[in-house]
Wavefront OBJ file of the C-alpha trace (Angstrom):
o trace
v -132.592 -55.603 166.270
v -135.730 -53.629 165.410
v -138.933 -54.715 167.258
v -142.195 -54.583 165.344
v -144.572 -52.164 167.239
v -147.382 -54.663 166.717
v -145.372 -57.229 168.732
v -144.821 -54.697 171.475
v -148.584 -54.041 171.690
v -149.225 -57.745 172.040
v -146.665 -57.828 174.825
v -148.638 -55.251 176.687
v -151.847 -57.228 176.104
v -150.180 -60.330 177.613
v -149.087 -58.371 180.707
v -152.495 -56.699 181.149
v -154.423 -59.959 180.721
v -152.170 -61.988 182.952
v -153.540 -63.276 186.242
v -150.160 -62.606 187.825
v -148.876 -59.468 186.124
v -145.722 -59.211 188.311
v -144.683 -62.711 187.342
v -145.337 -61.971 183.653
v -143.311 -58.739 183.927
v -140.300 -60.758 185.153
v -140.006 -62.051 181.588
v -139.106 -58.496 180.551
v -136.507 -57.689 183.274
v -133.242 -56.373 181.969
v -131.257 -59.472 182.822
v -133.831 -61.713 181.084
v -133.968 -59.583 177.908
v -130.231 -59.065 177.741
v -129.611 -62.783 178.025
v -132.048 -63.544 175.166
v -130.568 -60.875 172.910
v -127.048 -62.178 173.646
v -128.249 -65.731 172.728
v -129.705 -64.513 169.395
v -126.510 -62.506 168.593
v -124.315 -65.611 169.118
v -126.752 -68.001 167.399
v -126.635 -65.971 164.170
v -123.158 -67.390 163.603
v -124.468 -70.980 163.566
v -127.743 -70.887 161.690
v -128.337 -71.862 158.060
v -129.570 -69.214 155.630
v -132.841 -70.984 154.765
v -135.815 -70.829 157.188
v -135.209 -72.706 160.462
v -137.643 -74.656 162.673
v -136.870 -73.956 166.343
v -138.063 -75.638 169.536
v -137.553 -73.809 172.851
v -137.640 -75.698 176.127
v -138.332 -73.491 179.086
v -140.054 -71.082 176.624
v -141.738 -69.494 179.604
v -143.872 -66.511 178.457
v -142.613 -66.520 174.861
v -140.330 -63.478 174.997
v -137.298 -65.346 173.410
v -139.635 -66.579 170.596
v -140.768 -62.946 169.953
v -137.212 -61.545 169.912
v -136.185 -64.321 167.571
v -138.953 -63.426 165.200
v -137.696 -59.884 165.248
v -134.097 -60.884 164.536
v -132.273 -61.452 161.216
v -132.520 -65.260 161.625
v -134.714 -66.885 158.973
v -137.467 -68.690 160.866
v -140.111 -71.057 159.534
v -141.712 -71.869 162.803
v -141.102 -71.786 166.630
v -142.550 -74.198 169.188
v -142.336 -72.873 172.689
v -142.513 -75.669 175.298
v -142.960 -75.149 179.022
v -144.168 -77.397 181.754
v -146.031 -74.512 183.533
v -149.577 -74.431 182.047
v -149.993 -70.757 182.789
v -147.328 -69.943 180.180
v -149.217 -71.224 177.169
v -151.818 -68.430 176.904
v -149.288 -65.680 177.750
v -146.754 -66.929 175.177
v -149.473 -67.186 172.540
v -150.488 -63.506 173.142
v -146.829 -62.315 173.186
v -146.379 -63.997 169.769
v -149.936 -63.407 168.429
v -148.678 -61.983 165.052
v -146.829 -65.132 164.337
v -149.422 -67.458 165.851
v -151.963 -66.088 163.461
v -149.606 -66.799 160.589
v -149.144 -70.435 161.780
v -145.520 -69.759 162.620
v -145.733 -69.998 166.443
v -147.228 -72.601 168.762
v -147.007 -72.640 172.537
v -147.255 -76.098 174.136
v -147.591 -77.178 177.745
v -145.378 -80.220 178.167
v -142.481 -82.051 179.658
v -139.119 -81.636 177.896
v -138.199 -85.243 178.730
v -141.166 -86.559 176.769
v -141.210 -84.179 173.867
v -140.056 -85.612 170.488
v -137.969 -82.924 168.739
v -138.104 -82.362 165.019
v -136.265 -79.118 164.557
v -133.150 -77.545 163.106
v -132.464 -75.714 166.378
v -133.336 -76.789 169.935
v -132.907 -74.248 172.753
v -132.943 -74.963 176.520
v -132.791 -71.746 178.480
v -133.621 -73.238 181.898
v -131.053 -75.962 182.709
v -130.775 -74.514 186.236
v -134.390 -75.569 186.879
v -133.985 -79.307 186.164
v -131.832 -82.223 187.261
v -128.898 -83.736 185.475
v -130.998 -86.821 184.745
v -133.728 -84.648 183.077
v -131.086 -82.837 181.057
v -129.613 -86.143 179.857
v -133.082 -87.562 178.935
v -133.968 -84.360 177.094
v -130.663 -84.425 175.160
v -131.078 -88.041 174.226
v -134.451 -87.301 172.583
v -132.864 -84.798 170.135
v -131.814 -86.138 166.781
v -128.161 -86.117 165.733
v -126.793 -83.091 163.847
v -129.281 -80.734 165.460
v -127.928 -77.348 166.631
v -128.524 -77.256 170.439
v -128.202 -74.189 172.789
v -128.121 -74.658 176.532
v -128.179 -71.904 179.108
v -127.731 -71.919 182.905
v -126.306 -69.597 185.562
v -124.608 -69.322 188.953
v -127.596 -67.811 190.772
v -127.659 -70.390 193.527
v -129.773 -68.153 195.861
v -133.146 -68.987 194.172
v -134.851 -72.157 195.624
v -136.143 -73.043 192.155
v -132.596 -73.102 190.835
v -131.865 -76.715 191.631
v -128.887 -77.239 189.162
v -126.799 -74.145 188.771
v -123.183 -74.358 187.418
v -119.966 -72.437 187.898
v -118.839 -72.322 184.304
v -119.995 -72.901 180.731
v -117.675 -75.857 180.436
v -119.388 -77.418 183.474
v -122.677 -76.977 181.643
v -121.349 -78.489 178.436
v -120.064 -81.536 180.209
v -123.558 -82.534 181.371
v -124.263 -83.982 177.908
v -122.259 -85.547 175.073
v -121.834 -82.965 172.327
v -119.906 -83.848 169.231
v -118.662 -80.230 169.098
v -119.511 -77.094 171.022
v -118.514 -73.469 171.852
v -118.949 -71.839 175.261
v -119.997 -68.330 176.158
v -120.442 -66.266 179.320
v -122.326 -63.087 180.041
v -121.776 -61.226 183.291
v -124.962 -59.681 184.607
v -125.410 -57.710 187.916
v -126.616 -60.573 190.043
v -125.181 -63.622 188.258
v -123.172 -64.942 185.271
v -125.188 -66.472 182.397
v -123.513 -69.535 180.909
v -124.291 -70.784 177.434
v -123.204 -73.618 175.146
v -123.969 -73.842 171.392
v -123.120 -77.210 169.965
v -124.050 -80.157 167.853
v -125.034 -83.542 169.099
l 1 2 3 4 5 6 7 8 9 10 11 12 13 14 15 16 17 18 19 20 21 22 23 24 25 26 27 28 29 30 31 32 33 34 35 36 37 38 39 40 41 42 43 44 45 46 47 48 49 50 51 52 53 54 55 56 57 58 59 60 61 62 63 64 65 66 67 68 69 70 71 72 73 74 75 76 77 78 79 80 81 82 83 84 85 86 87 88 89 90 91 92 93 94 95 96 97 98 99 100 101 102 103 104 105 106 107 108 109 110 111 112 113 114 115 116 117 118 119 120 121 122 123 124 125 126 127 128 129 130 131 132 133 134 135 136 137 138 139 140 141 142 143 144 145 146 147 148 149 150 151 152 153 154 155 156 157 158 159 160 161 162 163 164 165 166 167 168 169 170 171 172 173 174 175 176 177 178 179 180 181 182 183 184 185 186 187 188 189 190 191 192 193 194 195 196 197 198
C-alpha cells in the first residue's frame, strides 16, 4: 500500500486542528493502523472489481477510510458514520482529497437508525455496543451485502462493553448466511474479525 503524500499532509492538519490532539493521535497508534491494514488486506479477496460503495460504522476519525482510498480496492464512495459528533470534522479533514471529489462523507449518527445502501458495510467497533444494538444494526443491512465486523478481547477498557473471546463468538451475534473468521494478535489484545454475507 502506497500512501498519497497529500493525504498524509491532511492527516497532519487534522491532528493539528483537533481540540484534543492526543485523542486524535490515538487513531494512528500502531495497533489501530495495523488492524485497519489487516482488514483491507483480507477484504481485497471479497470485493468486486467495479467501484464499491462502502459504509463504515464506528468510522471514528476517518483513518480506515483514508487507508481504503489508498488501497487497490476500487471505491466509488465511502460514508463514515460515528455517533461522536467530534469525529465528523476530523474525519472530513483526514479524507479532504476525497471529500473535495465527492467520494467521502462523514456523518454523525446512530448505527441503529442508519439505512444502509452500500456494497460493503464495515463495523469496526462491536466492542463498544450491546448485542441488541449489533442485532438492530445488522437487521437494517440489505441482504447480499458484504459485511465486516471487528471486535477484540481488551476487556480492561471501561468503554469496551461487549468484548469477545473468539471470532466465532463475534460471528454468532448475528445471522450470516456465510462467513469467514480471522484473528490478529497484537501486543495488548487479539483483534477478531468476521467477513460475511447476510
